PDB file of N, CA, C and O in Angstrom:
ATOM      1  N   MET A   1      15.216 -10.222 -10.580  1.00  0.00           N
ATOM      2  CA  MET A   1      13.774 -10.721 -10.669  1.00  0.00           C
ATOM      3  C   MET A   1      12.925 -10.117  -9.756  1.00  0.00           C
ATOM      4  O   MET A   1      11.932  -9.522 -10.174  1.00  0.00           O
ATOM      5  N   ILE A   2      13.236 -10.200  -8.233  1.00  0.00           N
ATOM      6  CA  ILE A   2      12.601  -9.712  -7.233  1.00  0.00           C
ATOM      7  C   ILE A   2      12.257  -8.090  -7.439  1.00  0.00           C
ATOM      8  O   ILE A   2      11.105  -7.780  -7.134  1.00  0.00           O
ATOM      9  N   SER A   3      12.926  -7.264  -7.811  1.00  0.00           N
ATOM     10  CA  SER A   3      12.818  -5.805  -8.282  1.00  0.00           C
ATOM     11  C   SER A   3      12.222  -5.593  -9.148  1.00  0.00           C
ATOM     12  O   SER A   3      11.625  -4.518  -9.100  1.00  0.00           O
ATOM     13  N   SER A   4      12.034  -6.431 -10.382  1.00  0.00           N
ATOM     14  CA  SER A   4      10.994  -6.425 -11.459  1.00  0.00           C
ATOM     15  C   SER A   4       9.852  -6.560 -11.110  1.00  0.00           C
ATOM     16  O   SER A   4       8.933  -5.840 -11.500  1.00  0.00           O
ATOM     17  N   MET A   5       9.719  -7.680 -10.175  1.00  0.00           N
ATOM     18  CA  MET A   5       8.245  -7.984  -9.659  1.00  0.00           C
ATOM     19  C   MET A   5       7.637  -6.890  -9.003  1.00  0.00           C
ATOM     20  O   MET A   5       6.490  -6.483  -9.191  1.00  0.00           O
ATOM     21  N   PHE A   6       8.582  -6.388  -8.127  1.00  0.00           N
ATOM     22  CA  PHE A   6       8.079  -4.887  -7.484  1.00  0.00           C
ATOM     23  C   PHE A   6       7.669  -3.524  -8.479  1.00  0.00           C
ATOM     24  O   PHE A   6       6.778  -2.724  -8.189  1.00  0.00           O
ATOM     25  N   SER A   7       8.446  -3.461  -9.595  1.00  0.00           N
ATOM     26  CA  SER A   7       8.168  -2.527 -10.577  1.00  0.00           C
ATOM     27  C   SER A   7       6.776  -2.848 -11.261  1.00  0.00           C
ATOM     28  O   SER A   7       5.899  -2.014 -11.489  1.00  0.00           O
ATOM     29  N   ASP A   8       6.723  -4.237 -11.555  1.00  0.00           N
ATOM     30  CA  ASP A   8       5.408  -4.689 -12.327  1.00  0.00           C
ATOM     31  C   ASP A   8       4.074  -4.081 -10.901  1.00  0.00           C
ATOM     32  O   ASP A   8       3.251  -3.174 -11.024  1.00  0.00           O
ATOM     33  N   VAL A   9       4.186  -4.499 -10.329  1.00  0.00           N
ATOM     34  CA  VAL A   9       3.021  -4.147  -9.013  1.00  0.00           C
ATOM     35  C   VAL A   9       2.837  -2.835  -8.733  1.00  0.00           C
ATOM     36  O   VAL A   9       1.829  -2.462  -8.133  1.00  0.00           O
ATOM     37  N   GLN A  10       3.778  -2.005  -9.133  1.00  0.00           N
ATOM     38  CA  GLN A  10       3.619  -0.191  -8.925  1.00  0.00           C
ATOM     39  C   GLN A  10       3.058   0.308  -9.941  1.00  0.00           C
ATOM     40  O   GLN A  10       2.451   1.377  -9.882  1.00  0.00           O
ATOM     41  N   PHE A  11       3.239  -0.737 -11.553  1.00  0.00           N
ATOM     42  CA  PHE A  11       2.879  -0.123 -12.572  1.00  0.00           C
ATOM     43  C   PHE A  11       1.164  -0.365 -12.683  1.00  0.00           C
ATOM     44  O   PHE A  11       0.496   0.174 -13.566  1.00  0.00           O
ATOM     45  N   PHE A  12       0.557  -1.304 -11.589  1.00  0.00           N
ATOM     46  CA  PHE A  12      -0.559  -1.626 -11.592  1.00  0.00           C
ATOM     47  C   PHE A  12      -1.349  -1.453 -10.272  1.00  0.00           C
ATOM     48  O   PHE A  12      -2.334  -1.951  -9.726  1.00  0.00           O
ATOM     49  N   LEU A  13      -0.449  -0.523 -10.042  1.00  0.00           N
ATOM     50  CA  LEU A  13      -1.287   0.237  -8.194  1.00  0.00           C
ATOM     51  C   LEU A  13      -2.255   1.126  -8.315  1.00  0.00           C
ATOM     52  O   LEU A  13      -3.146   1.063  -7.468  1.00  0.00           O
ATOM     53  N   PRO A  14      -2.346   2.119  -9.315  1.00  0.00           N
ATOM     54  CA  PRO A  14      -3.550   2.952  -9.447  1.00  0.00           C
ATOM     55  C   PRO A  14      -4.585   2.045  -9.554  1.00  0.00           C
ATOM     56  O   PRO A  14      -5.352   1.905  -8.601  1.00  0.00           O
ATOM     57  N   GLU A  15      -4.760   1.245 -10.829  1.00  0.00           N
ATOM     58  CA  GLU A  15      -5.909   0.248 -10.966  1.00  0.00           C
ATOM     59  C   GLU A  15      -6.176  -0.803  -9.720  1.00  0.00           C
ATOM     60  O   GLU A  15      -7.263  -1.364  -9.581  1.00  0.00           O
ATOM     61  N   VAL A  16      -5.440  -0.936  -9.134  1.00  0.00           N
ATOM     62  CA  VAL A  16      -5.681  -1.843  -7.716  1.00  0.00           C
ATOM     63  C   VAL A  16      -6.577  -0.954  -6.737  1.00  0.00           C
ATOM     64  O   VAL A  16      -7.677  -1.216  -6.250  1.00  0.00           O
ATOM     65  N   ALA A  17      -5.610   0.404  -6.568  1.00  0.00           N
ATOM     66  CA  ALA A  17      -6.456   1.368  -5.612  1.00  0.00           C
ATOM     67  C   ALA A  17      -7.836   1.563  -6.182  1.00  0.00           C
ATOM     68  O   ALA A  17      -8.782   1.453  -5.401  1.00  0.00           O
ATOM     69  N   GLU A  18      -8.090   1.869  -7.573  1.00  0.00           N
ATOM     70  CA  GLU A  18      -9.660   1.977  -8.116  1.00  0.00           C
ATOM     71  C   GLU A  18     -10.509   1.046  -7.495  1.00  0.00           C
ATOM     72  O   GLU A  18     -11.645   1.192  -7.042  1.00  0.00           O
ATOM     73  N   GLU A  19      -9.568  -0.207  -7.563  1.00  0.00           N
ATOM     74  CA  GLU A  19     -10.918  -1.206  -7.137  1.00  0.00           C
ATOM     75  C   GLU A  19     -10.997  -1.448  -5.736  1.00  0.00           C
ATOM     76  O   GLU A  19     -11.949  -2.032  -5.219  1.00  0.00           O
ATOM     77  N   PHE A  20      -9.873  -0.946  -5.027  1.00  0.00           N
ATOM     78  CA  PHE A  20     -10.084  -1.144  -3.422  1.00  0.00           C
ATOM     79  C   PHE A  20     -11.012  -0.115  -2.889  1.00  0.00           C
ATOM     80  O   PHE A  20     -11.436  -0.254  -1.742  1.00  0.00           O
ATOM     81  N   LEU A  21     -11.415   1.037  -3.702  1.00  0.00           N
ATOM     82  CA  LEU A  21     -12.412   2.413  -3.285  1.00  0.00           C
ATOM     83  C   LEU A  21     -13.780   1.480  -3.585  1.00  0.00           C
ATOM     84  O   LEU A  21     -14.793   2.139  -3.348  1.00  0.00           O
ATOM     85  N   GLU A  22     -14.039   0.240  -4.003  1.00  0.00           N
ATOM     86  CA  GLU A  22     -15.110  -0.194  -4.491  1.00  0.00           C
ATOM     87  C   GLU A  22     -15.568  -1.070  -2.921  1.00  0.00           C
ATOM     88  O   GLU A  22     -16.727  -1.374  -2.637  1.00  0.00           O
ATOM     89  N   ILE A  23     -14.801  -1.250  -2.374  1.00  0.00           N
ATOM     90  CA  ILE A  23     -14.967  -2.179  -1.299  1.00  0.00           C
ATOM     91  C   ILE A  23     -15.035  -1.579  -0.186  1.00  0.00           C
ATOM     92  O   ILE A  23     -14.373  -0.549  -0.063  1.00  0.00           O
ATOM     93  N   ASP A  24     -15.654  -1.940   0.658  1.00  0.00           N
ATOM     94  CA  ASP A  24     -16.004  -1.585   2.352  1.00  0.00           C
ATOM     95  C   ASP A  24     -14.835  -1.860   3.335  1.00  0.00           C
ATOM     96  O   ASP A  24     -14.978  -2.632   4.284  1.00  0.00           O
ATOM     97  N   ALA A  25     -13.576  -1.149   3.057  1.00  0.00           N
ATOM     98  CA  ALA A  25     -12.256  -1.521   3.762  1.00  0.00           C
ATOM     99  C   ALA A  25     -11.724   0.130   3.882  1.00  0.00           C
ATOM    100  O   ALA A  25     -11.548   0.970   2.999  1.00  0.00           O
ATOM    101  N   PRO A  26     -11.564   0.195   5.281  1.00  0.00           N
ATOM    102  CA  PRO A  26     -10.798   1.651   5.680  1.00  0.00           C
ATOM    103  C   PRO A  26      -9.363   1.816   5.376  1.00  0.00           C
ATOM    104  O   PRO A  26      -8.929   2.958   5.224  1.00  0.00           O
ATOM    105  N   VAL A  27      -8.470   0.650   5.256  1.00  0.00           N
ATOM    106  CA  VAL A  27      -7.120   0.787   5.032  1.00  0.00           C
ATOM    107  C   VAL A  27      -6.484   0.199   4.021  1.00  0.00           C
ATOM    108  O   VAL A  27      -6.479  -1.031   4.071  1.00  0.00           O
ATOM    109  N   PHE A  28      -5.914   0.732   3.062  1.00  0.00           N
ATOM    110  CA  PHE A  28      -5.317  -0.175   2.058  1.00  0.00           C
ATOM    111  C   PHE A  28      -3.666  -0.312   2.483  1.00  0.00           C
ATOM    112  O   PHE A  28      -3.226   0.531   3.265  1.00  0.00           O
ATOM    113  N   TRP A  29      -2.980  -1.114   2.093  1.00  0.00           N
ATOM    114  CA  TRP A  29      -1.731  -1.368   2.559  1.00  0.00           C
ATOM    115  C   TRP A  29      -1.153  -1.883   1.509  1.00  0.00           C
ATOM    116  O   TRP A  29      -1.705  -2.808   0.912  1.00  0.00           O
ATOM    117  N   ALA A  30       0.280  -1.288   1.021  1.00  0.00           N
ATOM    118  CA  ALA A  30       1.338  -1.858   0.168  1.00  0.00           C
ATOM    119  C   ALA A  30       2.527  -2.455   0.658  1.00  0.00           C
ATOM    120  O   ALA A  30       3.273  -1.548   1.025  1.00  0.00           O
ATOM    121  N   GLN A  31       2.956  -3.377   0.800  1.00  0.00           N
ATOM    122  CA  GLN A  31       3.961  -4.145   0.991  1.00  0.00           C
ATOM    123  C   GLN A  31       5.490  -3.216   1.033  1.00  0.00           C
ATOM    124  O   GLN A  31       5.608  -2.395   0.124  1.00  0.00           O
ATOM    125  N   GLN A  32       6.487  -3.306   1.906  1.00  0.00           N
ATOM    126  CA  GLN A  32       7.676  -2.943   1.822  1.00  0.00           C
ATOM    127  C   GLN A  32       8.265  -2.597   0.383  1.00  0.00           C
ATOM    128  O   GLN A  32       8.374  -3.566  -0.368  1.00  0.00           O
ATOM    129  N   GLY A  33       8.612  -1.511  -0.049  1.00  0.00           N
ATOM    130  CA  GLY A  33       9.085  -1.897  -1.228  1.00  0.00           C
ATOM    131  C   GLY A  33       8.055  -1.267  -2.220  1.00  0.00           C
ATOM    132  O   GLY A  33       8.341  -0.987  -3.384  1.00  0.00           O
ATOM    133  N   ILE A  34       6.933  -1.087  -1.700  1.00  0.00           N
ATOM    134  CA  ILE A  34       5.539  -0.833  -2.663  1.00  0.00           C
ATOM    135  C   ILE A  34       5.526   0.461  -2.765  1.00  0.00           C
ATOM    136  O   ILE A  34       5.886   0.763  -1.627  1.00  0.00           O
ATOM    137  N   TYR A  35       5.351   1.551  -3.377  1.00  0.00           N
ATOM    138  CA  TYR A  35       4.864   2.958  -3.429  1.00  0.00           C
ATOM    139  C   TYR A  35       4.727   3.579  -4.653  1.00  0.00           C
ATOM    140  O   TYR A  35       5.449   3.613  -5.650  1.00  0.00           O
ATOM    141  N   HIS A  36       3.207   4.267  -4.264  1.00  0.00           N
ATOM    142  CA  HIS A  36       2.977   4.729  -5.609  1.00  0.00           C
ATOM    143  C   HIS A  36       2.097   5.984  -5.479  1.00  0.00           C
ATOM    144  O   HIS A  36       0.884   5.890  -5.295  1.00  0.00           O
ATOM    145  N   GLU A  37       2.744   7.171  -5.579  1.00  0.00           N
ATOM    146  CA  GLU A  37       2.107   8.641  -5.031  1.00  0.00           C
ATOM    147  C   GLU A  37       0.692   9.039  -5.748  1.00  0.00           C
ATOM    148  O   GLU A  37      -0.038   9.927  -5.307  1.00  0.00           O
ATOM    149  N   GLU A  38       0.402   8.253  -6.926  1.00  0.00           N
ATOM    150  CA  GLU A  38      -0.894   8.704  -7.259  1.00  0.00           C
ATOM    151  C   GLU A  38      -1.795   7.619  -6.909  1.00  0.00           C
ATOM    152  O   GLU A  38      -2.941   8.063  -6.983  1.00  0.00           O
ATOM    153  N   ALA A  39      -1.796   6.400  -6.562  1.00  0.00           N
ATOM    154  CA  ALA A  39      -2.572   5.563  -5.842  1.00  0.00           C
ATOM    155  C   ALA A  39      -2.686   6.109  -4.477  1.00  0.00           C
ATOM    156  O   ALA A  39      -3.777   6.410  -3.991  1.00  0.00           O
ATOM    157  N   LYS A  40      -1.802   6.212  -3.988  1.00  0.00           N
ATOM    158  CA  LYS A  40      -1.763   6.742  -2.634  1.00  0.00           C
ATOM    159  C   LYS A  40      -2.853   8.164  -2.091  1.00  0.00           C
ATOM    160  O   LYS A  40      -3.514   8.280  -1.059  1.00  0.00           O
ATOM    161  N   ARG A  41      -2.687   9.109  -3.272  1.00  0.00           N
ATOM    162  CA  ARG A  41      -3.331  10.106  -3.241  1.00  0.00           C
ATOM    163  C   ARG A  41      -4.689  10.032  -3.741  1.00  0.00           C
ATOM    164  O   ARG A  41      -5.382  11.019  -3.494  1.00  0.00           O
ATOM    165  N   LEU A  42      -5.330   8.900  -4.514  1.00  0.00           N
ATOM    166  CA  LEU A  42      -6.464   8.856  -4.722  1.00  0.00           C
ATOM    167  C   LEU A  42      -7.284   7.897  -3.838  1.00  0.00           C
ATOM    168  O   LEU A  42      -8.493   7.667  -3.857  1.00  0.00           O
ATOM    169  N   ILE A  43      -6.309   7.400  -3.059  1.00  0.00           N
ATOM    170  CA  ILE A  43      -6.978   6.293  -1.553  1.00  0.00           C
ATOM    171  C   ILE A  43      -7.505   7.740  -0.716  1.00  0.00           C
ATOM    172  O   ILE A  43      -8.665   7.885  -0.330  1.00  0.00           O
ATOM    173  N   GLU A  44      -6.807   8.393  -0.595  1.00  0.00           N
ATOM    174  CA  GLU A  44      -6.555   9.553   0.928  1.00  0.00           C
ATOM    175  C   GLU A  44      -7.831  10.623   0.115  1.00  0.00           C
ATOM    176  O   GLU A  44      -8.664  11.224   0.792  1.00  0.00           O
ATOM    177  N   GLU A  45      -7.791  10.700  -1.221  1.00  0.00           N
ATOM    178  CA  GLU A  45      -8.943  11.602  -1.481  1.00  0.00           C
ATOM    179  C   GLU A  45     -10.346  11.070  -1.354  1.00  0.00           C
ATOM    180  O   GLU A  45     -11.355  11.775  -1.329  1.00  0.00           O
ATOM    181  N   ASN A  46     -10.317  10.002  -1.292  1.00  0.00           N
ATOM    182  CA  ASN A  46     -11.738   9.347  -0.691  1.00  0.00           C
ATOM    183  C   ASN A  46     -11.874   9.133   0.463  1.00  0.00           C
ATOM    184  O   ASN A  46     -12.831   8.408   0.735  1.00  0.00           O
ATOM    185  N   GLY A  47     -11.139   9.570   1.468  1.00  0.00           N
ATOM    186  CA  GLY A  47     -11.678   9.256   2.916  1.00  0.00           C
ATOM    187  C   GLY A  47     -11.149   8.054   3.680  1.00  0.00           C
ATOM    188  O   GLY A  47     -11.516   7.578   4.755  1.00  0.00           O
ATOM    189  N   LYS A  48     -10.022   7.626   2.690  1.00  0.00           N
ATOM    190  CA  LYS A  48      -9.152   5.893   3.386  1.00  0.00           C
ATOM    191  C   LYS A  48      -8.037   6.509   3.531  1.00  0.00           C
ATOM    192  O   LYS A  48      -7.682   7.624   3.148  1.00  0.00           O
ATOM    193  N   VAL A  49      -7.338   5.453   4.296  1.00  0.00           N
ATOM    194  CA  VAL A  49      -5.942   5.437   4.741  1.00  0.00           C
ATOM    195  C   VAL A  49      -4.888   4.550   3.794  1.00  0.00           C
ATOM    196  O   VAL A  49      -5.100   3.383   3.464  1.00  0.00           O
ATOM    197  N   ALA A  50      -3.893   5.208   3.479  1.00  0.00           N
ATOM    198  CA  ALA A  50      -3.268   4.424   2.453  1.00  0.00           C
ATOM    199  C   ALA A  50      -1.822   4.681   3.331  1.00  0.00           C
ATOM    200  O   ALA A  50      -1.285   5.727   3.697  1.00  0.00           O
ATOM    201  N   ILE A  51      -1.423   3.186   3.506  1.00  0.00           N
ATOM    202  CA  ILE A  51      -0.407   2.694   4.120  1.00  0.00           C
ATOM    203  C   ILE A  51       1.014   2.041   3.046  1.00  0.00           C
ATOM    204  O   ILE A  51       0.835   0.932   2.541  1.00  0.00           O
ATOM    205  N   MET A  52       1.860   2.506   2.867  1.00  0.00           N
ATOM    206  CA  MET A  52       2.890   2.171   1.521  1.00  0.00           C
ATOM    207  C   MET A  52       4.086   2.081   2.178  1.00  0.00           C
ATOM    208  O   MET A  52       4.376   2.714   3.193  1.00  0.00           O
ATOM    209  N   ASP A  53       4.851   1.218   1.546  1.00  0.00           N
ATOM    210  CA  ASP A  53       6.097   0.639   1.667  1.00  0.00           C
ATOM    211  C   ASP A  53       6.365   0.426   3.089  1.00  0.00           C
ATOM    212  O   ASP A  53       7.099   1.223   3.673  1.00  0.00           O
ATOM    213  N   LEU A  54       5.912  -0.444   3.633  1.00  0.00           N
ATOM    214  CA  LEU A  54       5.836  -0.418   5.148  1.00  0.00           C
ATOM    215  C   LEU A  54       5.709  -2.261   5.328  1.00  0.00           C
ATOM    216  O   LEU A  54       4.644  -2.677   4.872  1.00  0.00           O
ATOM    217  N   CYS A  55       6.463  -3.161   5.806  1.00  0.00           N
ATOM    218  CA  CYS A  55       6.428  -4.427   5.988  1.00  0.00           C
ATOM    219  C   CYS A  55       5.478  -4.402   7.354  1.00  0.00           C
ATOM    220  O   CYS A  55       5.785  -3.554   8.192  1.00  0.00           O
ATOM    221  N   ILE A  56       4.325  -5.286   7.645  1.00  0.00           N
ATOM    222  CA  ILE A  56       3.660  -5.243   8.650  1.00  0.00           C
ATOM    223  C   ILE A  56       4.277  -6.392   9.845  1.00  0.00           C
ATOM    224  O   ILE A  56       3.721  -6.482  10.939  1.00  0.00           O
ATOM    225  N   LYS A  57       5.327  -7.133   9.534  1.00  0.00           N
ATOM    226  CA  LYS A  57       6.241  -7.923  10.376  1.00  0.00           C
ATOM    227  C   LYS A  57       6.973  -6.947  11.288  1.00  0.00           C
ATOM    228  O   LYS A  57       6.931  -6.861  12.515  1.00  0.00           O
ATOM    229  N   VAL A  58       7.772  -6.108  10.239  1.00  0.00           N
ATOM    230  CA  VAL A  58       8.851  -5.254  10.919  1.00  0.00           C
ATOM    231  C   VAL A  58       8.030  -4.111  11.484  1.00  0.00           C
ATOM    232  O   VAL A  58       8.682  -3.486  12.320  1.00  0.00           O
ATOM    233  N   ALA A  59       6.751  -3.620  11.284  1.00  0.00           N
ATOM    234  CA  ALA A  59       6.069  -2.522  11.689  1.00  0.00           C
ATOM    235  C   ALA A  59       5.714  -3.158  13.161  1.00  0.00           C
ATOM    236  O   ALA A  59       6.012  -2.505  14.161  1.00  0.00           O
ATOM    237  N   HIS A  60       5.061  -4.462  13.290  1.00  0.00           N
ATOM    238  CA  HIS A  60       4.879  -4.939  14.490  1.00  0.00           C
ATOM    239  C   HIS A  60       6.007  -4.981  15.538  1.00  0.00           C
ATOM    240  O   HIS A  60       5.884  -4.718  16.735  1.00  0.00           O
ATOM    241  N   ALA A  61       7.223  -5.388  14.834  1.00  0.00           N
ATOM    242  CA  ALA A  61       8.346  -5.725  15.696  1.00  0.00           C
ATOM    243  C   ALA A  61       8.613  -4.654  16.267  1.00  0.00           C
ATOM    244  O   ALA A  61       8.833  -4.737  17.476  1.00  0.00           O
ATOM    245  N   MET A  62       8.678  -3.453  15.691  1.00  0.00           N
ATOM    246  CA  MET A  62       9.154  -2.116  16.233  1.00  0.00           C
ATOM    247  C   MET A  62       7.743  -1.455  17.285  1.00  0.00           C
ATOM    248  O   MET A  62       7.775  -0.247  17.520  1.00  0.00           O
ATOM    249  N   THR A  63       6.986  -1.994  17.661  1.00  0.00           N
ATOM    250  CA  THR A  63       6.080  -1.718  18.630  1.00  0.00           C
ATOM    251  C   THR A  63       6.046  -2.423  19.998  1.00  0.00           C
ATOM    252  O   THR A  63       5.444  -2.071  21.013  1.00  0.00           O
ATOM    253  N   LYS A  64       6.856  -3.540  19.789  1.00  0.00           N
ATOM    254  CA  LYS A  64       7.132  -4.501  21.043  1.00  0.00           C
ATOM    255  C   LYS A  64       8.345  -3.784  22.174  1.00  0.00           C
ATOM    256  O   LYS A  64       9.429  -3.331  21.804  1.00  0.00           O
ATOM    257  N   THR A  65       7.907  -3.815  23.440  1.00  0.00           N
ATOM    258  CA  THR A  65       8.823  -3.452  24.532  1.00  0.00           C
ATOM    259  C   THR A  65       9.602  -4.838  24.368  1.00  0.00           C
ATOM    260  O   THR A  65       9.108  -5.909  24.015  1.00  0.00           O
ATOM    261  N   HIS A  66      11.133  -4.538  24.755  1.00  0.00           N
ATOM    262  CA  HIS A  66      11.866  -5.274  25.305  1.00  0.00           C
ATOM    263  C   HIS A  66      11.890  -5.784  26.730  1.00  0.00           C
ATOM    264  O   HIS A  66      12.770  -6.565  27.092  1.00  0.00           O
TER     265      HIS A  66
END
């Protein structure tokens, strides 16, 4: 079920990327398991940052020093 939801999200990601370009935000974040090359290219070609397939909690934990 979860993997099906991810594939559904990836199907609509180019449309979401186009809508993202209409707002004043510098970074587009797609959660871990979500990656779409066309959407990433579109975002980056328009001068914005695209981060995909990365969990913000995991990324934050990797920056902590022990």
